N, C-alpha and C positions, 0 to 999 in steps of 0.2 A: 571612567567618566568621573568628573569631580563631584563629590556629593555634597559639598558645602555650598555650592551655588544652587539656584533653583534649575531643575531640569525642564526645558521647553519641550512640551509634548503636544503634538498635532494628532488629534483623533480624525482619521480621515474615513468618512462614510461615503462609499460609492453606491449611488442609486440608480435604478431604472424602473419606472412604474412600480414604485415600492410605498404609495401613499397609505395603504393599508396597514403597513408594518413600521414606517418611520417613528411614529409618536411613541409606541410601546419600545422601540429600540432605544431612542434617547432617554426615555424613562429609566431603563434598566442599566444605564452607565452609572457606576457607584458615585453618589454624591461626594462620599469621603474622598474619593480620588480626585474628583474634579476640583474640589475646594482645598486639598492638602496644600499646605505651605511649603512642602517640598518641591513641588511641581508648578509650572505655569501652563495650565491646559487651555487649549483651544479646539473647538469641533468644527470640522469643515465638511459641510454636506456638498459633495460634488454630483450634481444631478446630470445624467447623460441623455438630455433632450427627451425626457419622459413625456409620455402622452396622457398621463394621468394628472391629478391635482396636487402632487407631492409638495410643490413649492408653497402652496397656500397653506397646506397642512404643516409644514415645517414652520413657516411664518407664525402661525398661530400658536404653536408650542414655544416659539422663542419669545413671543409677546406675554406668554403666561409664565415664562421662566427667565426673566430679563437678567438675572444674576449669572446664568450660564453662557459662557462666551461661545456663541454659535455664529458661523458665517456660512451663507449659501451662495454657491455659484451654480450657474445652469449653462451647460454646453449648448450654442445655438443649433450645433449639428452633431448627431450621434458619433461619438469617437470610439465606442466598443468598450469592453470592459478592461482591456489592457491600456486603450487610449485614455480612459478616465483615470486610471491609476497614474500614468504619466503626469497628467496635469497636477493631480494632488501631490506627488512627489516633488515636482518642480516648485510647487507653491511652498512646500515645506522648506526646500533648499533656499528659495528666494527670502524667505521670512526668517531664516536662521533657527529653525527648530533643531533640537538635538535628536528627537525620535519621532517616527511616524507609526501610528497604530492603523492598520487597515481593518475595517469592519465592512460587511455587507449590509446594505440597506433593507434586505428582507428579513433581518434578525436570525439568520440561520446559525450564526456564530454567537456565542453567549458573551456579551460585554461584561457580565459580572466578573469574568476571570482576567479582565485587563491588569489589575494590580499585580498579580503574580506573574503574568506573561512579560510584563515589562521589566521587572525586577532585574533579570539577568543582564540586560543592557545597561541599566542604571549602574550596577555593580561592577560592570567591566568584565562580565564572565563571557559575554557573547555579542555579537554584532547584528545578529538576526535571530528572531524567535518565532518559530512556527507552532500554532496550536494544533496539536494532532489528535483526530479522532481514532486513529488506529493503534494507539499504544495499548488501548484496551479494546480489542476488536469485538468482543461480545457486547460492549456497552454501545458501540456504534450501530449494531443491529437493533439492540433494545431502544436506541433512540429514534428508531423509525427510518433509518437509511435503507432504501429498497435494495433488495437482494443483488440485483443486476448491477447497480452502482457499487455496492460493497465488492463484488467479484472483480468488476472492471477496475477499480481503485487499486485492489491488491495485485492483480496481474501486471498493470502498468507499472506500479511501483517496484514490483521485483524485477521487471524488465530493466527499468532504468537503473536500478541499483546494481544490477549485474553488468550493464554496460559501462557505468561510471565507477565501479568499485566503490560504492558508497553503502550506507547502511541506515537510510532514513526509514522511518515507519510509514511515512506518507508523503508523496510528492504533490498531492493535489488538494491541500488544505488552503482556503482562501483566508485564514485567520493568520495574518502576519504582522510582525513588528520589526522595523528596520531602524538602524542608526543612520542618521543622514550623512554622518562621516562616510559610512559605506556606500550610501546612494550616490554621493558625489563622485565616487571612485569608479563606478560602473556605468556603461553607456546603455542605460535602460531606455533611453529615447530612441534607440534602434530597434526595440523589441516590437513584437506583434501587438496589433491593436485588439486582438481577440483574446480568447480564454487561455491560449498557451503562453500569454505573457508571463504566468506565474512560474512555469517550468523554465522559461528562458532566463528569469531573474535568479533561479536557483543555479543554473549553469554558469551564470556570470559570477555568483559568488564562489562557486568551486573553482573558478579561474584565478582567484586571489587567496590571500592568507587570512580572510575574514572568517569567522566562526559562526556557525549555525547550531542552535539548541532548540530541540523539540520538547514540549511540555503538554501533558494530556489536557483534553477539553471534552466536555460532554457533547454528544451529538443530538441535533434537534432538526427535525423535518416536520414541516406543517404544510400550510396551503400555499407556500410560495411557489412561483412558477420558475422553472429552469429554462434558460435560453441556450443551454449548451447542446450542441450537435454531437453526441457521443463518439461516433465513428470517425467523423472529421478530426474531432479533438485528439483521439487516440492516435490516428495517423500522423498528425502534425507533431505532437510531442515526441513520439519514437522517432521519427524522421530527424527532428532536431537534435535530440539526444545523440543519435548515431553519428551525425554529421558533426557535432560538437566533439565527440570522443575521437573521432578520426582526425579532426583538425588540431585538437589539443597534442596529439601524439606526433603529427607529421608536419603541421603547419603548411598543408599542401594546398589550401585555398583560402581566400580572403573572405572574411565575414565581420562586418563593423560591430556586430554584437559581441564578438569574443576576442577582440585585439588588444584587451586591456590586461594588465597584470603579468606581462611576460617581458622577458629579456631577450631581444632578437640576436643578441651577440654570442650567446651560449648555444653551441651545436652539441648534438648527440654523438657518442662514439658508434662507429659502425665497423669496428675492426673484427667482430666475432662472426660476420657473415659476408657473403659475396657483395662487395661495396666499393666505392672509390678508395676508401681507407685500406681495405684488404688488398685491393689490386696493388696499391702503392707498396704495402709492406712485402707482398709476395715478390715484388719485382726489385727489391733493393737488397744487394748482396750484404752478408755480415762484414763488419768492420769498415763499412763504406763511410766517406764523407759526403755529408748530405746537407743541401740548402733547402729549407721548407718555406717557400714563399706563400704568405697567406696561412700562417701555421695555425691560427684560430685556437682551438681549445687544446691543442698539442696531444691528441690522442694516439695520432701516428708516431709522433717523436718518442712517445713513452715506450711504444713497442719496439722501434728501432734501437733505442738505448739498451734494451735487453739484448739485442744482437750485436752489441759492441760498436754501434755506429756513432760517429761524431756528428752531431746536427746543429746547424745554424738556423734561426727562425727570423722571419720578417713578418710582422703584422701590426696593423693599427692598435688592435686590442690583444692584450696578453694577461694571463691570470698568474699571479706571482707564485701559486702552488705548483705551476708546471715549469717555472724557470729552471728547475733542477735538471730537466731532460734536454736542455740546449746548452751547448757551450757559450751561446751568444744569441740574445734576442734583440732585433733592432725594431724599436717601435715607431713606425712611420706608415703613412698611408701608401699602400703599394702603388697607387694611381700617380703618387707625386715622386716616386723613386727615380733617380738619375743614375745612369750606369756607373758613374765614377763614385757614387755615394754609397753603394752597397758594400756593406762591411763583411768582408770575407778574405782572409789572408793565409789559408792552408796551402800547402804545397800541392795538393791535389784535390779535385772534386769529382765525385763518381756519379752523382745523381742530384738533379734539381727536381723538387716536387712543386707542382702547380695544381694543387687539387681544389676544384670547384672555385677557382679564382679568376679565369679569364672572362667569365660572363659578367663580372663586376666591373670590368674595365671599359672606359670609354673608347679606347683605342688599342685593342689587343695586339695588332700588328706593330704598332710602334713600341709596345712594351716587349714584344718577343724580340724585335730588333736590338733593344738594349741588352737583353739576355744574351743574345748571340754575340754581340760586340764584345760584351764583358767576359764571357765565359767559355767562348768556343774553342780557346787554346787548351782548355782542360778535356775537351771532347766528352762532356757528361751525358748521360741519359737524361732526356727531359720527360717527366712523367706528368701528362695533362689529363685532367678528368673535367668533363662539363655535362650539363644536361643536355638530352636529346629533345629538341623542340618537335620532331616527327614522332615522338612516342605515340603508341596507339590511342592512349587516353587522350591526348591533346587533339589527335586527329579527329576523334569522334566528337569531342567537344566543340571542335570547329564546324564540323558538319551539321550541328545544332545551333550554331551562332554564339557559342560560348567561348569565352576567353578571360579566365578569371585569376588575376594576380593573387599571390599569397605571401606569408611571411617567410616561407622556405620552399624549397622544391625548384622544378624547373622555372616556374613562373614567379620566383621570388621578386618582390616589389623593388629590390635593390639591383636586380640584373639589368644590365645596360645592352648586352649583346646576347643573341640567342643562336644556338648552333644545331645543325644536322651532321651527320657523317660527312656529307659532301662538302658543306661550307667550312667544317673545321680542317679537312683535308686541305682545302685551297688556302685557307688562312696560313697554314704551316709551310705550304708550298711557296707562296708569295713572300713568307718571312725567312724564307732559305732554310728550312728545317727538312730532313729526310725522315720519312716515317717508318720506324722499325716494326711497330706492332700496333695493330687497331683492334679494339675489342669492345663488345657491348656489355653493360653491366645491368643486372635485372632490378627490378622495383624493390625498395627496402621494406619488405613485408614484416620483418621483425620489429620495425619501429611502430607498427600499428598492433600487431598481434602478439608481440613477445618473441623471444628466440625459442621457439618450440616447435613440435613435429609438424603442426599446420603451416607455420611460416616456412620450414624447410621443405615442405612438399610443394608449396607455391612457388619457392625459389626454383626447384627442379624443373617444374613446368615452364616457368619463365625462361630458364637456361635453354630447354629444348626449343622454345619458340625463338629465341635468339638465334639458334643455329639455323632455323628455318629462314628467318629474315631479320637480321640484326637492326636494320634501319627502322623496322616498324615496331620491334618488340624490345628494344633496349631502352631502359630508362635514362641511363647515363652512357656517355662516350669515354673510353678510356684509350689513351695514346701514349707510346713511348716513342720519342723522336730524337734526333741528333741534330745539333746546329752544324750546318755547313760552314766550313772556314772561310773567313772573310777575305777579301783581296789582300789587306794588310797582312794577314796572318799567312796566307799562302807566299807572299813575297819574303816574310821573315824566315820561312823554312824551306824556301827554294835553295837548291844546290846549283849555283851557276858557275859553270866552267869557262873561263875565257883565256 
């Protein structure tokens, strides 16, 4: 952040029934900070439809301290702790503030520490600063934190750190400083209006490249009233943290809170465990000529190159670092391909890969017809994989009325056609392909849990279930098909004696 210009800072005080605390809280904000020539400070008291006299108490303080820039807003209807923050952050963005400092109206978090907490953002060292009571745990208890809250705070933080592979000393401090640049980039508007808002915004930051810094603050518990339902709060934040972690690793469900900060064109390698990638690699012979349609990130081509295969690729997106694995990459939207525009001129073609591609097509039958017309004279194996819309997870979801699209997976939002074993077989039959092999692929557990013993155990269980009922327990469908010769091809090869 440019230190030569004044930094516009909003001190956001969220209040609810805090008339007995607001005056002392305002008085404790360091005047040297408020009137510093380095900053342009404004205090916003955002009252959440309080039932006490906090507005008049605040107005009285303003009249007695007219040099301090304070604005009061009162929500006509209670928005909740998170909803009140949303209003304040939106105000900060609308008014072009650089930094927002969150304070609670009950004075539990020491405003005297504002100058040192805001410095890391001003100096460009961080994008969010949390005042942590748990950097010095003994001081938290000395400051009057009830033992049950201390234990609960630590247990929840340890669980969340474990799930997220983070190392925060505290997830549950309400003393927060954010850069508005960061706030603009995260969809906090979709967050909860309740107390779990604070956890959700941490998860949103973790979904980006923005930086969090923790600094120690003193703990103070007085006669303020807590409106947090502890058990409900714990359940909600752990549930959200688990779902966020699963979603971040798999993209298997849609959640508007966490759709930011990601590139949907980058896919994860699945070559080391049973998957569509592994199925393709296992069914391509060494030294084969391969056409990889929808080659994506090139993980399969990399493995095939090690087996001395010659690989051609077609994809709308391709990464320069992967071009070395292909003899040629044709950058074109597969949907727009014409059969005579496919760049391939080798004397033979052993395998065509269509891994997780036909579900992206508006008319798979038409596309398959193009492939048959263009390449049937080579008599190649056509390896096709696609999601199984009849997978047990989706059947159970439908049973409860749920059908949630996602960034990846069977219900990827870019998917235009969905298949079962039966419908894929019909599609291939109508497109004049014979099916040589039909197989189920298990759920990609290693993408969630890592490629470890637990994932391998789950994969074994899934494979056994697929043997029992592949239509129900297969996450994906894998097919090896052959294009039937066209009438033109039959005529060209017919031996007619006259």
